[in-house]
N, C-alpha and C positions, 0 to 999 in steps of 0.2 A: 571351318571357315567362319562360322558364326562367333566362335570364341574371339577371334581377332577383331571382329566388329564390336564385340561387347566390351572389350578392355577400355577403349577410349570413352565409351559411355559411362562405365564405372568410374573412371577418373574424373569426368565432369561432375557426376553426381557427388562424388567424395569431396571435390573442391568446393562446390556450392554449399553443401550441408555443413562441412567443417568450417567454412568461412562464417556462416550464420551463427553456428553454435559457439565456435572458438572466439569470435570477436566480442561476444557478450561476457567472456571471462569464465565460461564453463569448460570442463574437460570432457563432458559427454558421458561420464560413467564408463560403461563397457566399451564405448567407442574409442576411448583414450586418444582424444584429439590433442595434437601438439603443434607448436609453431616451428616449422622447418625453415632454415635459412639456406638459400641456394644462390651463390655468388652475392649479389647485392640486394636480392629480393627476399622477402619473407612471405610464406604462405602457410595456411593451416592445412593439416593432413591427418588422416586416420587410416592405418592399414586394415583394421577389421572392417571398416566401412567400405573401403575399396574392394576387398574381396567379396563382401556381401552384395555390393552394387553390381560388380561384374558378373557374379553368379545369377543375380536377378535378371540382368539384361540378356545374358546367355540363355537362360531358361525361357524368357519371353520369345527370343528369336527362334529357339528350337520348337516352341509351340506353333509358331507361324509357318514352319517348314512344311 
């Protein structure tokens, strides 16, 4: 159950960090931040950061159990 709670938190963390780094013109090295286009909107995204953020949030929730 904690995993399903951690995924949205990982998404929020990814969006905020990618927005800050990507809007400055950097790709973030290992994070490989890119601009994704969804319908008429553009957003900055990073899959490695999403997986790391979700794992971090899941680990913290498991520790609180």
